TORKOL-4160 file (C-alpha; in steps of 0.2 Angstrom, whole numbers, padded with zeros to 4 digits, m for minus):
474
<pt num="1" X="0232" Y="0136" Z="0058"/>
<pt num="2" X="0229" Y="0137" Z="0076"/>
<pt num="3" X="0216" Y="0124" Z="0079"/>
<pt num="4" X="0217" Y="0111" Z="0065"/>
<pt num="5" X="0205" Y="0099" Z="0073"/>
<pt num="6" X="0191" Y="0112" Z="0074"/>
<pt num="7" X="0194" Y="0118" Z="0056"/>
<pt num="8" X="0194" Y="0100" Z="0050"/>
<pt num="9" X="0178" Y="0097" Z="0059"/>
<pt num="10" X="0170" Y="0113" Z="0051"/>
<pt num="11" X="0176" Y="0107" Z="0034"/>
<pt num="12" X="0168" Y="0090" Z="0037"/>
<pt num="13" X="0152" Y="0098" Z="0043"/>
<pt num="14" X="0151" Y="0108" Z="0026"/>
<pt num="15" X="0154" Y="0092" Z="0017"/>
<pt num="16" X="0140" Y="0082" Z="0026"/>
<pt num="17" X="0129" Y="0097" Z="0022"/>
<pt num="18" X="0133" Y="0096" Z="0004"/>
<pt num="19" X="0130" Y="0077" Z="0004"/>
<pt num="20" X="0113" Y="0080" Z="0013"/>
<pt num="21" X="0107" Y="0091" Z="m0001"/>
<pt num="22" X="0113" Y="0077" Z="m0014"/>
<pt num="23" X="0103" Y="0064" Z="m0004"/>
<pt num="24" X="0088" Y="0075" Z="m0003"/>
<pt num="25" X="0088" Y="0077" Z="m0022"/>
<pt num="26" X="0089" Y="0058" Z="m0024"/>
<pt num="27" X="0075" Y="0056" Z="m0012"/>
<pt num="28" X="0065" Y="0068" Z="m0022"/>
<pt num="29" X="0068" Y="0058" Z="m0037"/>
<pt num="30" X="0062" Y="0043" Z="m0029"/>
<pt num="31" X="0046" Y="0052" Z="m0024"/>
<pt num="32" X="0044" Y="0058" Z="m0042"/>
<pt num="33" X="0045" Y="0040" Z="m0049"/>
<pt num="34" X="0033" Y="0034" Z="m0036"/>
<pt num="35" X="0021" Y="0048" Z="m0041"/>
<pt num="36" X="0023" Y="0042" Z="m0059"/>
<pt num="37" X="0019" Y="0024" Z="m0054"/>
<pt num="38" X="0003" Y="0030" Z="m0046"/>
<pt num="39" X="m0002" Y="0038" Z="m0062"/>
<pt num="40" X="0002" Y="0022" Z="m0071"/>
<pt num="41" X="m0008" Y="0012" Z="m0059"/>
<pt num="42" X="m0023" Y="0024" Z="m0061"/>
<pt num="43" X="m0021" Y="0023" Z="m0080"/>
<pt num="44" X="m0023" Y="0004" Z="m0079"/>
<pt num="45" X="m0038" Y="0006" Z="m0066"/>
<pt num="46" X="m0046" Y="0018" Z="m0078"/>
<pt num="47" X="m0045" Y="0006" Z="m0093"/>
<pt num="48" X="m0049" Y="m0010" Z="m0083"/>
<pt num="49" X="m0058" Y="m0008" Z="m0066"/>
<pt num="50" X="m0054" Y="m0001" Z="m0050"/>
<pt num="51" X="m0053" Y="m0008" Z="m0032"/>
<pt num="52" X="m0069" Y="m0019" Z="m0031"/>
<pt num="53" X="m0082" Y="m0019" Z="m0017"/>
<pt num="54" X="m0096" Y="m0032" Z="m0018"/>
<pt num="55" X="m0113" Y="m0030" Z="m0009"/>
<pt num="56" X="m0126" Y="m0043" Z="m0011"/>
<pt num="57" X="m0136" Y="m0052" Z="m0016"/>
<pt num="58" X="m0151" Y="m0042" Z="m0010"/>
<pt num="59" X="m0169" Y="m0047" Z="m0013"/>
<pt num="60" X="m0179" Y="m0031" Z="m0017"/>
<pt num="61" X="m0197" Y="m0029" Z="m0019"/>
<pt num="62" X="m0204" Y="m0013" Z="m0027"/>
<pt num="63" X="m0222" Y="m0008" Z="m0024"/>
<pt num="64" X="m0233" Y="0007" Z="m0027"/>
<pt num="65" X="m0247" Y="0013" Z="m0015"/>
<pt num="66" X="m0262" Y="0021" Z="m0024"/>
<pt num="67" X="m0275" Y="0031" Z="m0014"/>
<pt num="68" X="m0288" Y="0044" Z="m0019"/>
<pt num="69" X="m0295" Y="0059" Z="m0010"/>
<pt num="70" X="m0307" Y="0073" Z="m0013"/>
<pt num="71" X="m0301" Y="0091" Z="m0015"/>
<pt num="72" X="m0313" Y="0106" Z="m0014"/>
<pt num="73" X="m0331" Y="0108" Z="m0009"/>
<pt num="74" X="m0347" Y="0106" Z="m0018"/>
<pt num="75" X="m0347" Y="0107" Z="m0037"/>
<pt num="76" X="m0329" Y="0112" Z="m0036"/>
<pt num="77" X="m0324" Y="0096" Z="m0028"/>
<pt num="78" X="m0313" Y="0083" Z="m0038"/>
<pt num="79" X="m0306" Y="0066" Z="m0035"/>
<pt num="80" X="m0287" Y="0066" Z="m0035"/>
<pt num="81" X="m0277" Y="0050" Z="m0036"/>
<pt num="82" X="m0260" Y="0050" Z="m0028"/>
<pt num="83" X="m0246" Y="0037" Z="m0028"/>
<pt num="84" X="m0231" Y="0033" Z="m0017"/>
<pt num="85" X="m0216" Y="0021" Z="m0022"/>
<pt num="86" X="m0211" Y="0009" Z="m0009"/>
<pt num="87" X="m0195" Y="m0001" Z="m0009"/>
<pt num="88" X="m0192" Y="m0015" Z="0003"/>
<pt num="89" X="m0175" Y="m0024" Z="0004"/>
<pt num="90" X="m0174" Y="m0042" Z="0010"/>
<pt num="91" X="m0158" Y="m0048" Z="0017"/>
<pt num="92" X="m0152" Y="m0066" Z="0016"/>
<pt num="93" X="m0154" Y="m0077" Z="0032"/>
<pt num="94" X="m0137" Y="m0085" Z="0027"/>
<pt num="95" X="m0125" Y="m0080" Z="0014"/>
<pt num="96" X="m0110" Y="m0091" Z="0009"/>
<pt num="97" X="m0097" Y="m0085" Z="m0003"/>
<pt num="98" X="m0084" Y="m0096" Z="m0011"/>
<pt num="99" X="m0071" Y="m0086" Z="m0021"/>
<pt num="100" X="m0054" Y="m0087" Z="m0029"/>
<pt num="101" X="m0043" Y="m0074" Z="m0037"/>
<pt num="102" X="m0029" Y="m0076" Z="m0049"/>
<pt num="103" X="m0016" Y="m0061" Z="m0051"/>
<pt num="104" X="m0014" Y="m0054" Z="m0068"/>
<pt num="105" X="0001" Y="m0042" Z="m0068"/>
<pt num="106" X="m0002" Y="m0026" Z="m0079"/>
<pt num="107" X="0011" Y="m0015" Z="m0086"/>
<pt num="108" X="0012" Y="0004" Z="m0091"/>
<pt num="109" X="0030" Y="0006" Z="m0097"/>
<pt num="110" X="0042" Y="0002" Z="m0083"/>
<pt num="111" X="0028" Y="0002" Z="m0070"/>
<pt num="112" X="0019" Y="m0014" Z="m0064"/>
<pt num="113" X="0001" Y="m0015" Z="m0056"/>
<pt num="114" X="m0007" Y="m0031" Z="m0049"/>
<pt num="115" X="m0024" Y="m0034" Z="m0057"/>
<pt num="116" X="m0034" Y="m0049" Z="m0053"/>
<pt num="117" X="m0048" Y="m0060" Z="m0060"/>
<pt num="118" X="m0060" Y="m0066" Z="m0047"/>
<pt num="119" X="m0072" Y="m0080" Z="m0048"/>
<pt num="120" X="m0086" Y="m0081" Z="m0035"/>
<pt num="121" X="m0101" Y="m0092" Z="m0031"/>
<pt num="122" X="m0113" Y="m0084" Z="m0019"/>
<pt num="123" X="m0127" Y="m0095" Z="m0011"/>
<pt num="124" X="m0140" Y="m0085" Z="m0002"/>
<pt num="125" X="m0155" Y="m0092" Z="0008"/>
<pt num="126" X="m0171" Y="m0082" Z="0012"/>
<pt num="127" X="m0185" Y="m0086" Z="0024"/>
<pt num="128" X="m0203" Y="m0086" Z="0017"/>
<pt num="129" X="m0211" Y="m0069" Z="0014"/>
<pt num="130" X="m0194" Y="m0060" Z="0013"/>
<pt num="131" X="m0195" Y="m0046" Z="0009"/>
<pt num="132" X="m0213" Y="m0044" Z="0016"/>
<pt num="133" X="m0226" Y="m0034" Z="0007"/>
<pt num="134" X="m0226" Y="m0016" Z="0014"/>
<pt num="135" X="m0242" Y="m0010" Z="0023"/>
<pt num="136" X="m0253" Y="0004" Z="0016"/>
<pt num="137" X="m0251" Y="0021" Z="0025"/>
<pt num="138" X="m0267" Y="0029" Z="0019"/>
<pt num="139" X="m0285" Y="0023" Z="0022"/>
<pt num="140" X="m0293" Y="0014" Z="0007"/>
<pt num="141" X="m0276" Y="0013" Z="m0002"/>
<pt num="142" X="m0271" Y="m0002" Z="m0013"/>
<pt num="143" X="m0253" Y="m0009" Z="m0014"/>
<pt num="144" X="m0247" Y="m0016" Z="m0031"/>
<pt num="145" X="m0230" Y="m0024" Z="m0032"/>
<pt num="146" X="m0219" Y="m0029" Z="m0046"/>
<pt num="147" X="m0210" Y="m0045" Z="m0048"/>
<pt num="148" X="m0196" Y="m0046" Z="m0035"/>
<pt num="149" X="m0178" Y="m0043" Z="m0041"/>
<pt num="150" X="m0161" Y="m0050" Z="m0035"/>
<pt num="151" X="m0148" Y="m0037" Z="m0035"/>
<pt num="152" X="m0129" Y="m0037" Z="m0033"/>
<pt num="153" X="m0120" Y="m0020" Z="m0031"/>
<pt num="154" X="m0102" Y="m0017" Z="m0036"/>
<pt num="155" X="m0091" Y="m0002" Z="m0034"/>
<pt num="156" X="m0085" Y="m0003" Z="m0052"/>
<pt num="157" X="m0096" Y="m0013" Z="m0064"/>
<pt num="158" X="m0084" Y="m0012" Z="m0078"/>
<pt num="159" X="m0075" Y="m0027" Z="m0070"/>
<pt num="160" X="m0090" Y="m0039" Z="m0073"/>
<pt num="161" X="m0084" Y="m0052" Z="m0086"/>
<pt num="162" X="m0098" Y="m0065" Z="m0083"/>
<pt num="163" X="m0113" Y="m0068" Z="m0072"/>
<pt num="164" X="m0126" Y="m0081" Z="m0070"/>
<pt num="165" X="m0141" Y="m0080" Z="m0058"/>
<pt num="166" X="m0152" Y="m0095" Z="m0053"/>
<pt num="167" X="m0166" Y="m0094" Z="m0040"/>
<pt num="168" X="m0178" Y="m0108" Z="m0035"/>
<pt num="169" X="m0170" Y="m0119" Z="m0047"/>
<pt num="170" X="m0173" Y="m0108" Z="m0062"/>
<pt num="171" X="m0160" Y="m0097" Z="m0072"/>
<pt num="172" X="m0165" Y="m0079" Z="m0075"/>
<pt num="173" X="m0158" Y="m0066" Z="m0087"/>
<pt num="174" X="m0145" Y="m0055" Z="m0079"/>
<pt num="175" X="m0148" Y="m0036" Z="m0082"/>
<pt num="176" X="m0137" Y="m0021" Z="m0079"/>
<pt num="177" X="m0138" Y="m0010" Z="m0064"/>
<pt num="178" X="m0142" Y="m0015" Z="m0046"/>
<pt num="179" X="m0157" Y="m0004" Z="m0044"/>
<pt num="180" X="m0151" Y="0000" Z="m0027"/>
<pt num="181" X="m0152" Y="0019" Z="m0025"/>
<pt num="182" X="m0136" Y="0020" Z="m0014"/>
<pt num="183" X="m0126" Y="0008" Z="m0025"/>
<pt num="184" X="m0133" Y="0009" Z="m0043"/>
<pt num="185" X="m0118" Y="0000" Z="m0052"/>
<pt num="186" X="m0120" Y="m0019" Z="m0053"/>
<pt num="187" X="m0132" Y="m0032" Z="m0059"/>
<pt num="188" X="m0150" Y="m0038" Z="m0056"/>
<pt num="189" X="m0162" Y="m0051" Z="m0061"/>
<pt num="190" X="m0181" Y="m0050" Z="m0062"/>
<pt num="191" X="m0188" Y="m0066" Z="m0052"/>
<pt num="192" X="m0205" Y="m0074" Z="m0054"/>
<pt num="193" X="m0218" Y="m0067" Z="m0042"/>
<pt num="194" X="m0222" Y="m0085" Z="m0035"/>
<pt num="195" X="m0205" Y="m0087" Z="m0028"/>
<pt num="196" X="m0208" Y="m0074" Z="m0014"/>
<pt num="197" X="m0221" Y="m0085" Z="m0004"/>
<pt num="198" X="m0209" Y="m0099" Z="0000"/>
<pt num="199" X="m0191" Y="m0101" Z="0006"/>
<pt num="200" X="m0179" Y="m0095" Z="m0007"/>
<pt num="201" X="m0162" Y="m0101" Z="m0012"/>
<pt num="202" X="m0152" Y="m0091" Z="m0025"/>
<pt num="203" X="m0135" Y="m0095" Z="m0033"/>
<pt num="204" X="m0125" Y="m0082" Z="m0042"/>
<pt num="205" X="m0109" Y="m0086" Z="m0051"/>
<pt num="206" X="m0099" Y="m0070" Z="m0054"/>
<pt num="207" X="m0083" Y="m0067" Z="m0064"/>
<pt num="208" X="m0075" Y="m0051" Z="m0059"/>
<pt num="209" X="m0059" Y="m0041" Z="m0064"/>
<pt num="210" X="m0052" Y="m0028" Z="m0052"/>
<pt num="211" X="m0035" Y="m0020" Z="m0047"/>
<pt num="212" X="m0026" Y="m0020" Z="m0030"/>
<pt num="213" X="m0039" Y="m0025" Z="m0018"/>
<pt num="214" X="m0056" Y="m0034" Z="m0016"/>
<pt num="215" X="m0069" Y="m0031" Z="m0003"/>
<pt num="216" X="m0086" Y="m0038" Z="0003"/>
<pt num="217" X="m0100" Y="m0031" Z="0012"/>
<pt num="218" X="m0108" Y="m0043" Z="0024"/>
<pt num="219" X="m0127" Y="m0042" Z="0020"/>
<pt num="220" X="m0133" Y="m0058" Z="0027"/>
<pt num="221" X="m0139" Y="m0062" Z="0045"/>
<pt num="222" X="m0124" Y="m0074" Z="0044"/>
<pt num="223" X="m0111" Y="m0071" Z="0031"/>
<pt num="224" X="m0097" Y="m0083" Z="0027"/>
<pt num="225" X="m0084" Y="m0079" Z="0014"/>
<pt num="226" X="m0070" Y="m0091" Z="0009"/>
<pt num="227" X="m0057" Y="m0083" Z="m0002"/>
<pt num="228" X="m0042" Y="m0092" Z="m0010"/>
<pt num="229" X="m0028" Y="m0084" Z="m0021"/>
<pt num="230" X="m0011" Y="m0087" Z="m0029"/>
<pt num="231" X="m0004" Y="m0071" Z="m0021"/>
<pt num="232" X="0007" Y="m0074" Z="m0006"/>
<pt num="233" X="0007" Y="m0057" Z="0001"/>
<pt num="234" X="m0011" Y="m0052" Z="0006"/>
<pt num="235" X="m0015" Y="m0037" Z="0017"/>
<pt num="236" X="m0031" Y="m0040" Z="0027"/>
<pt num="237" X="m0040" Y="m0024" Z="0031"/>
<pt num="238" X="m0057" Y="m0017" Z="0033"/>
<pt num="239" X="m0069" Y="m0018" Z="0048"/>
<pt num="240" X="m0067" Y="m0036" Z="0050"/>
<pt num="241" X="m0052" Y="m0047" Z="0050"/>
<pt num="242" X="m0053" Y="m0066" Z="0044"/>
<pt num="243" X="m0057" Y="m0079" Z="0057"/>
<pt num="244" X="m0045" Y="m0091" Z="0049"/>
<pt num="245" X="m0031" Y="m0088" Z="0037"/>
<pt num="246" X="m0017" Y="m0098" Z="0029"/>
<pt num="247" X="m0003" Y="m0090" Z="0020"/>
<pt num="248" X="0011" Y="m0099" Z="0010"/>
<pt num="249" X="0023" Y="m0095" Z="m0003"/>
<pt num="250" X="0011" Y="m0102" Z="m0016"/>
<pt num="251" X="m0004" Y="m0091" Z="m0011"/>
<pt num="252" X="m0016" Y="m0089" Z="0003"/>
<pt num="253" X="m0033" Y="m0094" Z="0009"/>
<pt num="254" X="m0044" Y="m0084" Z="0021"/>
<pt num="255" X="m0061" Y="m0086" Z="0029"/>
<pt num="256" X="m0073" Y="m0073" Z="0036"/>
<pt num="257" X="m0088" Y="m0075" Z="0047"/>
<pt num="258" X="m0098" Y="m0060" Z="0051"/>
<pt num="259" X="m0115" Y="m0059" Z="0060"/>
<pt num="260" X="m0128" Y="m0045" Z="0057"/>
<pt num="261" X="m0127" Y="m0042" Z="0075"/>
<pt num="262" X="m0109" Y="m0035" Z="0072"/>
<pt num="263" X="m0112" Y="m0024" Z="0057"/>
<pt num="264" X="m0123" Y="m0010" Z="0052"/>
<pt num="265" X="m0123" Y="m0015" Z="0033"/>
<pt num="266" X="m0142" Y="m0018" Z="0032"/>
<pt num="267" X="m0147" Y="m0002" Z="0041"/>
<pt num="268" X="m0134" Y="0008" Z="0031"/>
<pt num="269" X="m0141" Y="0002" Z="0014"/>
<pt num="270" X="m0159" Y="0005" Z="0019"/>
<pt num="271" X="m0154" Y="0023" Z="0024"/>
<pt num="272" X="m0145" Y="0026" Z="0007"/>
<pt num="273" X="m0127" Y="0025" Z="0013"/>
<pt num="274" X="m0115" Y="0022" Z="m0002"/>
<pt num="275" X="m0105" Y="0007" Z="m0007"/>
<pt num="276" X="m0087" Y="0014" Z="m0008"/>
<pt num="277" X="m0071" Y="0008" Z="m0017"/>
<pt num="278" X="m0061" Y="m0004" Z="m0007"/>
<pt num="279" X="m0045" Y="0003" Z="0002"/>
<pt num="280" X="m0028" Y="m0005" Z="m0001"/>
<pt num="281" X="m0012" Y="m0004" Z="0009"/>
<pt num="282" X="m0007" Y="m0007" Z="0027"/>
<pt num="283" X="m0017" Y="0007" Z="0034"/>
<pt num="284" X="m0034" Y="0002" Z="0026"/>
<pt num="285" X="m0042" Y="m0002" Z="0043"/>
<pt num="286" X="m0040" Y="0017" Z="0048"/>
<pt num="287" X="m0046" Y="0022" Z="0030"/>
<pt num="288" X="m0061" Y="0011" Z="0032"/>
<pt num="289" X="m0065" Y="0019" Z="0049"/>
<pt num="290" X="m0064" Y="0036" Z="0041"/>
<pt num="291" X="m0075" Y="0030" Z="0026"/>
<pt num="292" X="m0088" Y="0024" Z="0038"/>
<pt num="293" X="m0089" Y="0041" Z="0046"/>
<pt num="294" X="m0090" Y="0049" Z="0030"/>
<pt num="295" X="m0104" Y="0038" Z="0023"/>
<pt num="296" X="m0098" Y="0021" Z="0017"/>
<pt num="297" X="m0105" Y="0004" Z="0020"/>
<pt num="298" X="m0094" Y="m0007" Z="0031"/>
<pt num="299" X="m0084" Y="m0020" Z="0022"/>
<pt num="300" X="m0069" Y="m0031" Z="0024"/>
<pt num="301" X="m0056" Y="m0032" Z="0011"/>
<pt num="302" X="m0039" Y="m0040" Z="0006"/>
<pt num="303" X="m0026" Y="m0030" Z="m0004"/>
<pt num="304" X="m0014" Y="m0039" Z="m0015"/>
<pt num="305" X="0001" Y="m0028" Z="m0010"/>
<pt num="306" X="0019" Y="m0030" Z="m0017"/>
<pt num="307" X="0031" Y="m0031" Z="m0003"/>
<pt num="308" X="0046" Y="m0030" Z="m0014"/>
<pt num="309" X="0040" Y="m0014" Z="m0023"/>
<pt num="310" X="0056" Y="m0006" Z="m0029"/>
<pt num="311" X="0051" Y="0012" Z="m0026"/>
<pt num="312" X="0046" Y="0008" Z="m0008"/>
<pt num="313" X="0062" Y="m0001" Z="m0005"/>
<pt num="314" X="0072" Y="0013" Z="m0013"/>
<pt num="315" X="0063" Y="0026" Z="m0002"/>
<pt num="316" X="0068" Y="0016" Z="0013"/>
<pt num="317" X="0086" Y="0014" Z="0007"/>
<pt num="318" X="0089" Y="0033" Z="0004"/>
<pt num="319" X="0083" Y="0036" Z="0022"/>
<pt num="320" X="0098" Y="0027" Z="0028"/>
<pt num="321" X="0110" Y="0037" Z="0017"/>
<pt num="322" X="0116" Y="0049" Z="0030"/>
<pt num="323" X="0119" Y="0035" Z="0042"/>
<pt num="324" X="0130" Y="0027" Z="0028"/>
<pt num="325" X="0140" Y="0043" Z="0025"/>
<pt num="326" X="0143" Y="0046" Z="0044"/>
<pt num="327" X="0149" Y="0028" Z="0047"/>
<pt num="328" X="0160" Y="0029" Z="0032"/>
<pt num="329" X="0167" Y="0045" Z="0037"/>
<pt num="330" X="0170" Y="0038" Z="0055"/>
<pt num="331" X="0180" Y="0024" Z="0047"/>
<pt num="332" X="0191" Y="0035" Z="0037"/>
<pt num="333" X="0193" Y="0047" Z="0051"/>
<pt num="334" X="0199" Y="0033" Z="0062"/>
<pt num="335" X="0212" Y="0027" Z="0049"/>
<pt num="336" X="0217" Y="0045" Z="0047"/>
<pt num="337" X="0220" Y="0047" Z="0066"/>
<pt num="338" X="0228" Y="0030" Z="0070"/>
<pt num="339" X="0240" Y="0030" Z="0055"/>
<pt num="340" X="0244" Y="0049" Z="0056"/>
<pt num="341" X="0238" Y="0052" Z="0038"/>
<pt num="342" X="0230" Y="0068" Z="0031"/>
<pt num="343" X="0214" Y="0066" Z="0021"/>
<pt num="344" X="0208" Y="0082" Z="0013"/>
<pt num="345" X="0190" Y="0087" Z="0014"/>
<pt num="346" X="0188" Y="0086" Z="m0005"/>
<pt num="347" X="0193" Y="0067" Z="m0003"/>
<pt num="348" X="0179" Y="0065" Z="0010"/>
<pt num="349" X="0167" Y="0074" Z="m0002"/>
<pt num="350" X="0172" Y="0062" Z="m0016"/>
<pt num="351" X="0169" Y="0047" Z="m0005"/>
<pt num="352" X="0152" Y="0054" Z="0000"/>
<pt num="353" X="0147" Y="0057" Z="m0018"/>
<pt num="354" X="0151" Y="0039" Z="m0022"/>
<pt num="355" X="0140" Y="0033" Z="m0008"/>
<pt num="356" X="0126" Y="0045" Z="m0014"/>
<pt num="357" X="0128" Y="0039" Z="m0032"/>
<pt num="358" X="0124" Y="0021" Z="m0025"/>
<pt num="359" X="0106" Y="0026" Z="m0022"/>
<pt num="360" X="0104" Y="0034" Z="m0039"/>
<pt num="361" X="0111" Y="0018" Z="m0047"/>
<pt num="362" X="0100" Y="0007" Z="m0036"/>
<pt num="363" X="0084" Y="0017" Z="m0042"/>
<pt num="364" X="0089" Y="0017" Z="m0060"/>
<pt num="365" X="0094" Y="m0002" Z="m0061"/>
<pt num="366" X="0079" Y="m0008" Z="m0050"/>
<pt num="367" X="0067" Y="m0001" Z="m0064"/>
<pt num="368" X="0075" Y="m0013" Z="m0076"/>
<pt num="369" X="0079" Y="m0028" Z="m0066"/>
<pt num="370" X="0074" Y="m0036" Z="m0050"/>
<pt num="371" X="0078" Y="m0026" Z="m0034"/>
<pt num="372" X="0090" Y="m0039" Z="m0027"/>
<pt num="373" X="0100" Y="m0039" Z="m0043"/>
<pt num="374" X="0100" Y="m0020" Z="m0044"/>
<pt num="375" X="0106" Y="m0019" Z="m0026"/>
<pt num="376" X="0120" Y="m0032" Z="m0030"/>
<pt num="377" X="0126" Y="m0023" Z="m0045"/>
<pt num="378" X="0125" Y="m0005" Z="m0037"/>
<pt num="379" X="0134" Y="m0011" Z="m0021"/>
<pt num="380" X="0147" Y="m0020" Z="m0030"/>
<pt num="381" X="0151" Y="m0006" Z="m0041"/>
<pt num="382" X="0152" Y="0007" Z="m0027"/>
<pt num="383" X="0162" Y="m0005" Z="m0016"/>
<pt num="384" X="0175" Y="m0008" Z="m0029"/>
<pt num="385" X="0177" Y="0010" Z="m0033"/>
<pt num="386" X="0179" Y="0015" Z="m0014"/>
<pt num="387" X="0191" Y="0001" Z="m0011"/>
<pt num="388" X="0202" Y="0007" Z="m0026"/>
<pt num="389" X="0201" Y="0025" Z="m0021"/>
<pt num="390" X="0204" Y="0021" Z="m0003"/>
<pt num="391" X="0220" Y="0012" Z="m0007"/>
<pt num="392" X="0227" Y="0029" Z="m0013"/>
<pt num="393" X="0219" Y="0040" Z="0000"/>
<pt num="394" X="0225" Y="0029" Z="0015"/>
<pt num="395" X="0241" Y="0025" Z="0006"/>
<pt num="396" X="0241" Y="0007" Z="0005"/>
<pt num="397" X="0232" Y="m0008" Z="m0004"/>
<pt num="398" X="0228" Y="m0016" Z="0013"/>
<pt num="399" X="0219" Y="m0001" Z="0020"/>
<pt num="400" X="0209" Y="0001" Z="0004"/>
<pt num="401" X="0203" Y="m0017" Z="0005"/>
<pt num="402" X="0199" Y="m0015" Z="0023"/>
<pt num="403" X="0188" Y="0001" Z="0018"/>
<pt num="404" X="0180" Y="m0008" Z="0004"/>
<pt num="405" X="0176" Y="m0023" Z="0016"/>
<pt num="406" X="0168" Y="m0011" Z="0028"/>
<pt num="407" X="0158" Y="m0003" Z="0015"/>
<pt num="408" X="0152" Y="m0020" Z="0009"/>
<pt num="409" X="0147" Y="m0025" Z="0026"/>
<pt num="410" X="0137" Y="m0009" Z="0027"/>
<pt num="411" X="0128" Y="m0013" Z="0011"/>
<pt num="412" X="0125" Y="m0030" Z="0017"/>
<pt num="413" X="0117" Y="m0023" Z="0033"/>
<pt num="414" X="0107" Y="m0011" Z="0024"/>
<pt num="415" X="0100" Y="m0025" Z="0013"/>
<pt num="416" X="0095" Y="m0035" Z="0028"/>
<pt num="417" X="0087" Y="m0019" Z="0035"/>
<pt num="418" X="0076" Y="m0017" Z="0020"/>
<pt num="419" X="0071" Y="m0036" Z="0020"/>
<pt num="420" X="0067" Y="m0037" Z="0038"/>
<pt num="421" X="0053" Y="m0024" Z="0039"/>
<pt num="422" X="0047" Y="m0029" Z="0056"/>
<pt num="423" X="0064" Y="m0030" Z="0064"/>
<pt num="424" X="0072" Y="m0016" Z="0055"/>
<pt num="425" X="0072" Y="m0005" Z="0071"/>
<pt num="426" X="0080" Y="m0018" Z="0081"/>
<pt num="427" X="0093" Y="m0023" Z="0068"/>
<pt num="428" X="0098" Y="m0004" Z="0065"/>
<pt num="429" X="0099" Y="m0001" Z="0084"/>
<pt num="430" X="0111" Y="m0016" Z="0086"/>
<pt num="431" X="0121" Y="m0010" Z="0071"/>
<pt num="432" X="0124" Y="0007" Z="0078"/>
<pt num="433" X="0128" Y="0000" Z="0095"/>
<pt num="434" X="0141" Y="m0011" Z="0087"/>
<pt num="435" X="0149" Y="0003" Z="0077"/>
<pt num="436" X="0149" Y="0014" Z="0092"/>
<pt num="437" X="0157" Y="0001" Z="0103"/>
<pt num="438" X="0170" Y="m0002" Z="0090"/>
<pt num="439" X="0175" Y="0016" Z="0088"/>
<pt num="440" X="0176" Y="0018" Z="0107"/>
<pt num="441" X="0187" Y="0003" Z="0109"/>
<pt num="442" X="0198" Y="0008" Z="0094"/>
<pt num="443" X="0201" Y="0026" Z="0102"/>
<pt num="444" X="0201" Y="0021" Z="0120"/>
<pt num="445" X="0220" Y="0024" Z="0122"/>
<pt num="446" X="0221" Y="0040" Z="0111"/>
<pt num="447" X="0226" Y="0056" Z="0121"/>
<pt num="448" X="0216" Y="0069" Z="0111"/>
<pt num="449" X="0224" Y="0084" Z="0120"/>
<pt num="450" X="0241" Y="0077" Z="0115"/>
<pt num="451" X="0236" Y="0073" Z="0097"/>
<pt num="452" X="0229" Y="0091" Z="0095"/>
<pt num="453" X="0245" Y="0099" Z="0102"/>
<pt num="454" X="0255" Y="0088" Z="0090"/>
<pt num="455" X="0244" Y="0093" Z="0075"/>
<pt num="456" X="0247" Y="0111" Z="0080"/>
<pt num="457" X="0266" Y="0108" Z="0081"/>
<pt num="458" X="0266" Y="0099" Z="0064"/>
<pt num="459" X="0255" Y="0112" Z="0055"/>
<pt num="460" X="0266" Y="0127" Z="0062"/>
<pt num="461" X="0282" Y="0123" Z="0053"/>
<pt num="462" X="0273" Y="0119" Z="0037"/>
<pt num="463" X="0264" Y="0135" Z="0037"/>
<pt num="464" X="0281" Y="0144" Z="0040"/>
<pt num="465" X="0289" Y="0135" Z="0026"/>
<pt num="466" X="0275" Y="0140" Z="0015"/>
<pt num="467" X="0277" Y="0158" Z="0019"/>
<pt num="468" X="0296" Y="0158" Z="0016"/>
<pt num="469" X="0296" Y="0148" Z="0000"/>
<pt num="470" X="0301" Y="0160" Z="m0014"/>
<pt num="471" X="0289" Y="0162" Z="m0028"/>
<pt num="472" X="0294" Y="0156" Z="m0046"/>
<pt num="473" X="0298" Y="0171" Z="m0057"/>
<pt num="474" X="0286" Y="0175" Z="m0071"/>
């Protein structure tokens, strides 16, 4: 073979291409399992309740305008009575919400979903004559109004577990439906008519179940929401971020203060804009912006995300697979050059397959045990296998142990990358720089031209000997 380095490089390129196909297959499997998890989450939400959005309380006055007019002339004339329904929404002067959530994990087979039980107390104050009685639009018309209603709209009313409504010191029966045209799901209570003429305070105690996230629409002239939870990994999103928040390993507390001057909720509800389901995930703010453009009431929300979601971590780990393969091949190649060994491309391929199988082991084990334990077991198994195999490939126990130690360091670095999401790019860049520096330092005295010539001289006699060796007789 005239150019052994070139042929070896081509062979290693083919090996890496095969390993890329294998890594892509593992990545596809991770995506498939993520899709199944999403289906399981949707199954839980379909049977329990979805991501909740809360709008209210709103004081609503339904009236009917009646007027008469005469149609026709002379003996053909007749009196016609017409009517028009009017709905006026009264918004709280001040709304204070004190809420707490307790996470209740739900499972579908191997898949986990964070549902929650929320308890909220809403205290709302209205000024007198709010909402005002509408004015007649036709001469001689009369206005007849029903008793006012107090309404709370929800994106998924199936999550209502209990509700109590008190207004003006009285308790009122809670009825299904919000009676808001744009957000019909929820609850309401029919109030006494005499409550409208004086300042009104209403207290609503609500127990609510939901999944993944919880959102509120700021309907008051001044809205304050205090939320506490035992979940330590909140993701705040929506159109307004909390003014204060405190996150500890035991849970979090957050406080929002929103003025009606900063939001279009009141105008949007009056115009029939819909109340949409809350958005979860790290990009919920953008989702809320797009939702507002497509016709959704503005909300602020918190998502109960799981930062140690096994499938997310597996997906991120597989993306570093090619880096693992290349760095391992660099280490084996350096040992091959410095010790004047010959490592066959098939041996490189087997080492690469062992690195690929690690990600498959990690995925399957993380569905049964915690991700940290799955990572420890998979990395220990692959490190031991590669150390054992490397002692034969590199012709010595010590080189095999050194290879195993290097693989172990790579697994440790990958685990650190997975845990340090915010500094993953920095840590990865430093790791690559250190590896590149080590390779440059280790090969700084190598005369590559002389090595290539020596390889050609070594290969030539072996090829000639192979050609002159007599074949065994049949």
